[in-house]
Residue, then its C-alpha position, 0 to 999 in steps of 0.5 A: x400876706x396880710x390876712x387869710x383870703x379865700x383860696x379861691x381868690x388866691x388863685x382868682x382870674x383877674x378881669x383884664x380891662x381894655x388898655x387906655x389911650x393914655x397907657x398907650x401914649x406914654x408907653x410908645x411915645x405917642x401924641x394921640x392914642x385912639x381907645x377902641x379896646x372896651x366896645x365903648x360908644x364913641x358918641x358923646x353922651x345924647x344931648x338930653x341925656x347930658x342935660x338931665x345928668x347936669x341938673x340931677x348932679x346938685x342931688x349928689x349929697x343925698x342917697x339914691x332910690x335903693x330900687x329903682x322904682x322910676x326905672x323900674x316902672x320905665x322900663x316895666x312899661x317899655x317891655x309891656x311886663x310887670x313891674x315885679x318882673x324888672x330889676x336895675x343894677x350896676x350894669x347887665x354886669x352887676x346883675x349878673x353878679x348879683x344871680x351868681x351870689x342868688x343861685x350859686x353853692x360851692x361846687x354848682x355847675x354853671x355852663x356857658x360857651x367859651x370864649x365868651x365875656x371873660x366875666x364868666x370864669x371870675x365869678x364862677x372862681x369867686x362862688x366855687x362854681x364848676x365851670x363847664x364850658x363848651x368850644x365855639x363852632x366856627x365863632x359862635x355857639x353850640x348851643x346843642x352843645x351847650x343843652x348836653x353839657x347840663x347835668x342835675x348839677x347845673x344851676x345857671x346857663x350863660x349866654x352872651x348873645x351878641x357874643x363877646x368878643x365874636x359878635x355873633x348870635x343865638x336864634x330866636x330859634x335856637x334859644x326856644x330849642x335849648x330852653x326847651x331842653x333845659x330843666x326848668x330848675x336852671x336859668x338861662x341867662x341871655x345876656x344882650x348887652x349889644x341888643x340895640x345893634x342886632x340886625x339879623x331878622x332870625x333874631x326877635x326880642x326874648x323878652x316878648x318871644x322867649x320868656x312868656x313860655x319859659x319861666x327859667x329864662x332871664x334877659x340882661x340889658x345895659x345902657x352902657x353901649x348903644x345908650x353911651x352911659x358906660x361911665x354911669x354902670x347901669x343896666x337891668x334884668x327881666x324875668x320872672x318874679x321869683x328871679x327878681x325878687x332872689x336877684x334884689x335880695x342880694x343887692x348892694x345897698x344904693x348899688x345905683x346911683x341917682x345920677x345914673x338912675x336920672x340919664x337912664x329915665x332920660x334914655x328912656x324918653x322919645x326925644x331920646x329914643x330918637x336920638x339913639x335911632x340915629x346914632x345906632x344906624x350911624x354905628x351900624x352903616x361904621x359896621x359894614x363899611x369897616x368890615x367891607x373894607x377888611x375883607x377887601x383888605x383880605x383880613x379874616x372878619x367874622x360877621x358881626x351883630x355888635x359894635x366891635x369887628x373881630x378878626x380870629x388872625x390866631x397865633x399872629x392876635x399879639x403881633x397885630x396888636x402891638x403893631x396897631x399900638x405902636x401907631x396909637x390904636x388900642x385893640x383887646x387882643x385875645x393871644x393865641x386866637x384873635x383880635x376884638x376892635x371897637x368901632x369908632x367915629x369914620x376918622x378912627x375907623x379911618x385911622x384904622x383901616x389905614x393902620x391895618x393895610x393889606x393882609x399877610x397870609x401866613x405861610 
Protein backbone atom coordinates (compact mmCIF):
# COMPACT_ATOMS: atom_id res chain seq x y z
CA UNK A 1 0.00 0.00 0.00
CA UNK A 2 1.47 3.34 -1.08
CA UNK A 3 0.78 6.05 1.46
CA UNK A 4 -1.53 5.74 4.45
CA UNK A 5 -5.19 6.17 3.45
CA UNK A 6 -7.75 6.88 6.16
CA UNK A 7 -9.25 3.83 7.80
CA UNK A 8 -12.68 5.00 6.61
CA UNK A 9 -11.45 4.92 3.01
CA UNK A 10 -9.83 1.50 3.41
CA UNK A 11 -13.18 -0.15 4.13
CA UNK A 12 -15.27 2.18 1.99
CA UNK A 13 -18.21 0.70 0.08
CA UNK A 14 -17.86 1.65 -3.57
CA UNK A 15 -20.63 3.25 -5.57
CA UNK A 16 -21.44 0.85 -8.40
CA UNK A 17 -22.58 2.52 -11.61
CA UNK A 18 -24.71 0.56 -14.04
CA UNK A 19 -22.80 -1.65 -16.46
CA UNK A 20 -22.34 -0.25 -19.93
CA UNK A 21 -23.74 -1.73 -23.13
CA UNK A 22 -20.17 -2.19 -24.38
CA UNK A 23 -19.32 -4.35 -21.36
CA UNK A 24 -22.30 -6.60 -22.01
CA UNK A 25 -21.48 -6.87 -25.72
CA UNK A 26 -17.89 -7.91 -25.01
CA UNK A 27 -18.74 -10.36 -22.24
CA UNK A 28 -21.61 -12.11 -24.02
CA UNK A 29 -20.44 -11.71 -27.64
CA UNK A 30 -23.45 -9.56 -28.54
CA UNK A 31 -23.91 -7.42 -31.62
CA UNK A 32 -26.02 -4.73 -29.96
CA UNK A 33 -26.78 -4.32 -26.27
CA UNK A 34 -29.08 -1.71 -24.72
CA UNK A 35 -28.23 0.02 -21.46
CA UNK A 36 -31.27 0.23 -19.19
CA UNK A 37 -29.26 0.41 -15.99
CA UNK A 38 -28.60 4.05 -15.08
CA UNK A 39 -31.96 5.86 -15.35
CA UNK A 40 -30.67 7.99 -18.20
CA UNK A 41 -32.94 9.76 -20.64
CA UNK A 42 -32.96 7.54 -23.73
CA UNK A 43 -33.74 10.49 -26.02
CA UNK A 44 -31.14 12.68 -27.70
CA UNK A 45 -30.49 16.08 -26.09
CA UNK A 46 -33.14 18.73 -26.62
CA UNK A 47 -32.38 20.39 -30.00
CA UNK A 48 -32.25 23.93 -28.62
CA UNK A 49 -29.93 22.85 -25.80
CA UNK A 50 -27.64 20.90 -28.12
CA UNK A 51 -27.29 24.00 -30.31
CA UNK A 52 -26.37 26.19 -27.34
CA UNK A 53 -23.80 23.65 -26.11
CA UNK A 54 -22.20 23.40 -29.56
CA UNK A 55 -21.76 27.15 -29.71
CA UNK A 56 -20.38 27.31 -26.16
CA UNK A 57 -17.68 24.71 -26.87
CA UNK A 58 -15.45 27.41 -28.37
CA UNK A 59 -14.98 28.86 -24.89
CA UNK A 60 -13.63 25.70 -23.28
CA UNK A 61 -10.16 27.24 -22.90
CA UNK A 62 -11.51 29.60 -20.21
CA UNK A 63 -12.54 28.90 -16.64
CA UNK A 64 -16.30 28.98 -15.99
CA UNK A 65 -18.11 31.25 -13.55
CA UNK A 66 -17.38 29.62 -10.19
CA UNK A 67 -20.69 30.73 -8.67
CA UNK A 68 -22.84 29.98 -11.73
CA UNK A 69 -24.60 33.29 -11.24
CA UNK A 70 -26.66 33.29 -14.42
CA UNK A 71 -27.95 29.80 -13.65
CA UNK A 72 -28.73 30.78 -10.06
CA UNK A 73 -30.62 33.84 -11.25
CA UNK A 74 -32.65 31.80 -13.73
CA UNK A 75 -33.48 29.18 -11.11
CA UNK A 76 -34.41 31.79 -8.49
CA UNK A 77 -36.75 33.37 -11.03
CA UNK A 78 -38.18 29.98 -12.04
CA UNK A 79 -38.99 29.00 -8.44
CA UNK A 80 -39.86 32.44 -7.06
CA UNK A 81 -37.14 32.43 -4.38
CA UNK A 82 -34.28 34.73 -3.47
CA UNK A 83 -30.92 34.49 -5.20
CA UNK A 84 -29.33 33.59 -1.86
CA UNK A 85 -31.65 30.57 -1.60
CA UNK A 86 -30.17 28.76 -4.62
CA UNK A 87 -26.89 26.98 -5.22
CA UNK A 88 -25.62 25.05 -8.23
CA UNK A 89 -23.39 21.98 -8.16
CA UNK A 90 -22.17 18.91 -9.99
CA UNK A 91 -25.54 17.20 -10.22
CA UNK A 92 -27.84 16.89 -7.22
CA UNK A 93 -25.45 14.28 -5.85
CA UNK A 94 -22.63 16.83 -5.93
CA UNK A 95 -24.70 19.26 -3.86
CA UNK A 96 -25.47 16.41 -1.45
CA UNK A 97 -21.77 15.68 -1.04
CA UNK A 98 -21.17 19.37 -0.28
CA UNK A 99 -23.86 19.11 2.41
CA UNK A 100 -22.00 16.24 4.07
CA UNK A 101 -18.75 18.22 3.88
CA UNK A 102 -20.38 21.30 5.41
CA UNK A 103 -22.34 19.66 8.24
CA UNK A 104 -20.98 16.25 9.22
CA UNK A 105 -18.29 15.62 11.82
CA UNK A 106 -17.12 12.07 12.66
CA UNK A 107 -19.68 10.42 14.91
CA UNK A 108 -22.63 12.53 13.79
CA UNK A 109 -25.72 10.59 12.76
CA UNK A 110 -27.34 10.63 9.33
CA UNK A 111 -30.81 9.08 9.04
CA UNK A 112 -32.12 7.73 5.75
CA UNK A 113 -34.53 5.01 4.57
CA UNK A 114 -33.01 1.88 3.04
CA UNK A 115 -32.92 0.65 0.38
CA UNK A 116 -32.34 3.95 -1.36
CA UNK A 117 -29.71 5.84 -3.38
CA UNK A 118 -26.41 4.00 -2.99
CA UNK A 119 -24.25 7.07 -2.38
CA UNK A 120 -25.81 7.58 1.06
CA UNK A 121 -23.71 4.90 2.83
CA UNK A 122 -20.66 5.99 0.82
CA UNK A 123 -20.96 9.62 1.91
CA UNK A 124 -21.54 8.51 5.50
CA UNK A 125 -18.40 6.38 5.46
CA UNK A 126 -16.26 9.13 3.91
CA UNK A 127 -17.36 11.66 6.53
CA UNK A 128 -17.22 9.25 9.47
CA UNK A 129 -20.94 9.57 10.12
CA UNK A 130 -23.04 6.94 11.82
CA UNK A 131 -25.62 5.77 9.29
CA UNK A 132 -29.04 5.20 10.85
CA UNK A 133 -31.15 3.31 8.33
CA UNK A 134 -34.91 2.81 8.42
CA UNK A 135 -36.31 -0.17 6.46
CA UNK A 136 -38.80 0.43 3.67
CA UNK A 137 -42.41 -0.66 4.13
CA UNK A 138 -44.04 -2.02 0.95
CA UNK A 139 -41.11 -0.53 -1.03
CA UNK A 140 -41.91 2.98 0.30
CA UNK A 141 -40.46 5.19 3.03
CA UNK A 142 -41.64 4.81 6.62
CA UNK A 143 -41.41 8.48 7.60
CA UNK A 144 -42.81 7.82 11.07
CA UNK A 145 -39.92 5.40 11.54
CA UNK A 146 -37.53 8.05 10.20
CA UNK A 147 -38.80 10.55 12.78
CA UNK A 148 -38.31 8.03 15.59
CA UNK A 149 -34.73 7.36 14.41
CA UNK A 150 -33.73 11.03 14.85
CA UNK A 151 -31.74 11.68 18.04
CA UNK A 152 -29.81 14.60 19.49
CA UNK A 153 -26.79 13.36 17.50
CA UNK A 154 -28.60 13.52 14.14
CA UNK A 155 -27.38 16.20 11.74
CA UNK A 156 -29.06 15.14 8.47
CA UNK A 157 -32.12 13.25 7.27
CA UNK A 158 -31.82 12.29 3.59
CA UNK A 159 -34.88 11.39 1.51
CA UNK A 160 -34.70 10.53 -2.19
CA UNK A 161 -38.23 10.98 -3.50
CA UNK A 162 -39.05 9.43 -5.92
CA UNK A 163 -36.91 6.78 -4.36
CA UNK A 164 -34.13 5.06 -6.26
CA UNK A 165 -34.56 2.12 -6.93
CA UNK A 166 -38.23 1.60 -6.03
CA UNK A 167 -39.79 4.66 -7.72
CA UNK A 168 -42.07 5.40 -4.74
CA UNK A 169 -42.70 8.93 -3.41
CA UNK A 170 -43.37 10.82 -0.20
CA UNK A 171 -46.58 12.83 -0.21
CA UNK A 172 -46.51 16.50 0.75
CA UNK A 173 -48.53 15.74 3.89
CA UNK A 174 -46.02 13.07 4.93
CA UNK A 175 -43.09 15.46 4.44
CA UNK A 176 -44.81 18.19 6.44
CA UNK A 177 -45.59 15.76 9.26
CA UNK A 178 -41.98 14.57 9.35
CA UNK A 179 -40.59 18.11 9.42
CA UNK A 180 -42.97 19.03 12.24
CA UNK A 181 -41.52 16.14 14.26
CA UNK A 182 -37.84 16.79 13.51
CA UNK A 183 -35.83 19.35 15.56
CA UNK A 184 -35.15 22.56 13.62
CA UNK A 185 -31.37 22.06 13.82
CA UNK A 186 -31.59 18.87 11.74
CA UNK A 187 -31.36 19.39 7.96
CA UNK A 188 -33.96 17.36 6.04
CA UNK A 189 -32.89 16.77 2.43
CA UNK A 190 -35.64 16.25 -0.15
CA UNK A 191 -33.71 14.91 -3.14
CA UNK A 192 -35.99 15.16 -6.17
CA UNK A 193 -33.75 13.97 -9.00
CA UNK A 194 -36.83 12.48 -10.73
CA UNK A 195 -39.24 15.33 -9.94
CA UNK A 196 -40.32 15.94 -13.54
CA UNK A 197 -41.79 12.42 -13.80
CA UNK A 198 -44.07 12.71 -10.74
CA UNK A 199 -47.79 12.62 -11.52
CA UNK A 200 -49.16 11.70 -8.06
CA UNK A 201 -51.57 14.52 -7.06
CA UNK A 202 -50.58 14.05 -3.41
CA UNK A 203 -47.10 15.35 -4.22
CA UNK A 204 -46.93 19.12 -4.51
CA UNK A 205 -43.80 21.18 -5.18
CA UNK A 206 -41.94 21.27 -1.83
CA UNK A 207 -40.18 24.50 -2.80
CA UNK A 208 -43.58 26.18 -2.57
CA UNK A 209 -45.33 24.02 0.03
CA UNK A 210 -42.61 22.90 2.45
CA UNK A 211 -39.66 25.30 2.43
CA UNK A 212 -41.59 28.44 3.49
CA UNK A 213 -42.56 26.84 6.82
CA UNK A 214 -39.45 24.72 7.39
CA UNK A 215 -36.10 26.52 6.97
CA UNK A 216 -34.27 23.30 7.85
CA UNK A 217 -35.49 21.63 4.63
CA UNK A 218 -33.33 21.53 1.50
CA UNK A 219 -34.65 20.55 -1.93
CA UNK A 220 -32.22 19.07 -4.47
CA UNK A 221 -32.86 18.70 -8.20
CA UNK A 222 -30.87 17.83 -11.30
CA UNK A 223 -30.69 18.43 -15.03
CA UNK A 224 -29.39 14.87 -15.54
CA UNK A 225 -32.64 12.93 -15.86
CA UNK A 226 -35.61 14.61 -17.56
CA UNK A 227 -33.45 17.29 -19.21
CA UNK A 228 -31.00 14.67 -20.51
CA UNK A 229 -27.79 16.37 -19.32
CA UNK A 230 -26.36 13.41 -17.39
CA UNK A 231 -22.99 13.73 -19.12
CA UNK A 232 -22.58 17.39 -18.16
CA UNK A 233 -23.19 17.04 -14.39
CA UNK A 234 -25.27 19.99 -13.26
CA UNK A 235 -27.84 20.15 -10.48
CA UNK A 236 -28.98 22.55 -7.80
CA UNK A 237 -30.27 23.04 -4.29
CA UNK A 238 -32.95 25.36 -2.94
CA UNK A 239 -33.08 26.21 0.75
CA UNK A 240 -32.53 28.73 3.50
CA UNK A 241 -29.71 31.25 2.85
CA UNK A 242 -27.76 29.94 5.85
CA UNK A 243 -27.75 26.41 4.41
CA UNK A 244 -26.93 27.64 0.90
CA UNK A 245 -24.08 29.74 2.31
CA UNK A 246 -22.59 26.70 4.05
CA UNK A 247 -22.82 24.67 0.84
CA UNK A 248 -21.07 27.39 -1.14
CA UNK A 249 -18.17 27.49 1.33
CA UNK A 250 -17.18 23.89 0.59
CA UNK A 251 -17.72 23.91 -3.20
CA UNK A 252 -14.71 22.88 -5.26
CA UNK A 253 -13.46 25.70 -7.50
CA UNK A 254 -15.16 25.76 -10.91
CA UNK A 255 -16.96 22.47 -10.20
CA UNK A 256 -19.67 23.15 -12.83
CA UNK A 257 -18.22 23.58 -16.31
CA UNK A 258 -19.13 26.53 -18.49
CA UNK A 259 -20.68 24.19 -21.05
CA UNK A 260 -22.86 22.65 -18.33
CA UNK A 261 -23.95 26.13 -17.24
CA UNK A 262 -24.87 27.06 -20.81
CA UNK A 263 -26.84 23.81 -21.14
CA UNK A 264 -28.71 24.47 -17.89
CA UNK A 265 -29.60 28.01 -18.98
CA UNK A 266 -30.78 26.81 -22.37
CA UNK A 267 -32.85 24.10 -20.65
CA UNK A 268 -34.71 26.78 -18.69
CA UNK A 269 -35.71 28.74 -21.80
CA UNK A 270 -39.38 28.59 -22.91
CA UNK A 271 -38.53 26.74 -26.15
CA UNK A 272 -36.74 24.00 -24.25
CA UNK A 273 -39.65 23.86 -21.81
CA UNK A 274 -42.02 22.97 -24.63
CA UNK A 275 -39.60 20.33 -25.93
CA UNK A 276 -39.19 18.95 -22.41
CA UNK A 277 -42.92 18.62 -21.84
CA UNK A 278 -43.23 16.54 -25.00
CA UNK A 279 -40.33 14.32 -23.98
CA UNK A 280 -41.64 13.78 -20.46
CA UNK A 281 -45.13 12.99 -21.77
CA UNK A 282 -43.62 10.29 -23.98
CA UNK A 283 -41.67 8.80 -21.08
CA UNK A 284 -44.76 8.78 -18.86
CA UNK A 285 -46.77 7.05 -21.57
CA UNK A 286 -44.05 4.40 -21.85
CA UNK A 287 -43.97 4.01 -18.06
CA UNK A 288 -47.69 3.26 -18.04
CA UNK A 289 -47.47 0.95 -21.04
CA UNK A 290 -44.44 -1.01 -19.82
CA UNK A 291 -45.75 -1.33 -16.26
CA UNK A 292 -49.11 -2.61 -17.49
CA UNK A 293 -47.47 -5.07 -19.89
CA UNK A 294 -45.21 -6.41 -17.14
CA UNK A 295 -48.20 -6.87 -14.85
CA UNK A 296 -50.06 -8.66 -17.62
CA UNK A 297 -47.07 -11.03 -17.90
CA UNK A 298 -47.38 -11.74 -14.19
CA UNK A 299 -44.33 -9.78 -13.02
CA UNK A 300 -44.50 -7.97 -9.66
CA UNK A 301 -44.13 -4.28 -10.50
CA UNK A 302 -43.86 -1.46 -7.97
CA UNK A 303 -45.95 1.54 -9.17
CA UNK A 304 -43.32 4.07 -10.25
CA UNK A 305 -43.20 7.85 -10.19
CA UNK A 306 -39.80 7.95 -11.93
CA UNK A 307 -38.32 7.05 -15.33
CA UNK A 308 -37.69 3.44 -14.35
CA UNK A 309 -39.58 0.44 -13.05
CA UNK A 310 -38.64 -1.89 -10.20
CA UNK A 311 -39.27 -5.63 -10.11
CA UNK A 312 -39.02 -6.92 -6.51
CA UNK A 313 -38.15 -10.52 -7.41
CA UNK A 314 -36.12 -11.24 -4.27
CA UNK A 315 -33.66 -14.09 -4.62
CA UNK A 316 -34.33 -14.21 -8.35
CA UNK A 317 -32.74 -10.79 -8.93
CA UNK A 318 -29.32 -11.94 -10.10
CA UNK A 319 -30.76 -14.72 -12.27
CA UNK A 320 -33.06 -12.22 -14.00
CA UNK A 321 -30.23 -9.72 -14.45
CA UNK A 322 -27.98 -12.31 -16.10
CA UNK A 323 -30.78 -13.67 -18.29
CA UNK A 324 -31.62 -10.22 -19.63
CA UNK A 325 -27.99 -9.25 -20.13
CA UNK A 326 -27.36 -12.36 -22.21
CA UNK A 327 -30.11 -11.05 -24.47
CA UNK A 328 -28.45 -7.65 -24.72
CA UNK A 329 -30.46 -5.80 -22.04
CA UNK A 330 -28.33 -4.29 -19.28
CA UNK A 331 -30.35 -3.63 -16.11
CA UNK A 332 -29.47 -2.84 -12.48
CA UNK A 333 -29.74 -5.74 -10.02
CA UNK A 334 -29.92 -5.54 -6.23
CA UNK A 335 -28.94 -8.99 -5.05
CA UNK A 336 -31.63 -10.74 -3.03
CA UNK A 337 -34.04 -7.85 -3.56
CA UNK A 338 -34.97 -6.86 -7.10
CA UNK A 339 -34.05 -5.44 -10.49
CA UNK A 340 -34.37 -1.80 -11.56
CA UNK A 341 -35.00 -1.22 -15.26
CA UNK A 342 -34.70 2.21 -16.85
CA UNK A 343 -37.26 3.12 -19.49
CA UNK A 344 -35.83 3.22 -23.01
CA UNK A 345 -37.35 4.12 -26.33
CA UNK A 346 -40.58 2.34 -27.34
CA UNK A 347 -38.59 -0.03 -29.56
CA UNK A 348 -36.13 -0.79 -26.76
CA UNK A 349 -38.97 -1.32 -24.32
CA UNK A 350 -40.64 -3.76 -26.73
CA UNK A 351 -37.39 -5.70 -26.86
CA UNK A 352 -37.32 -5.76 -23.05
CA UNK A 353 -40.87 -7.06 -22.75
CA UNK A 354 -40.17 -9.80 -25.30
CA UNK A 355 -37.06 -10.84 -23.38
CA UNK A 356 -38.89 -10.90 -20.04
CA UNK A 357 -41.69 -13.19 -21.13
CA UNK A 358 -44.20 -14.55 -18.60
CA UNK A 359 -43.14 -14.50 -14.95
CA UNK A 360 -42.36 -17.87 -13.44
CA UNK A 361 -44.07 -17.90 -10.06
CA UNK A 362 -41.73 -19.38 -7.41
CA UNK A 363 -42.55 -22.79 -6.08
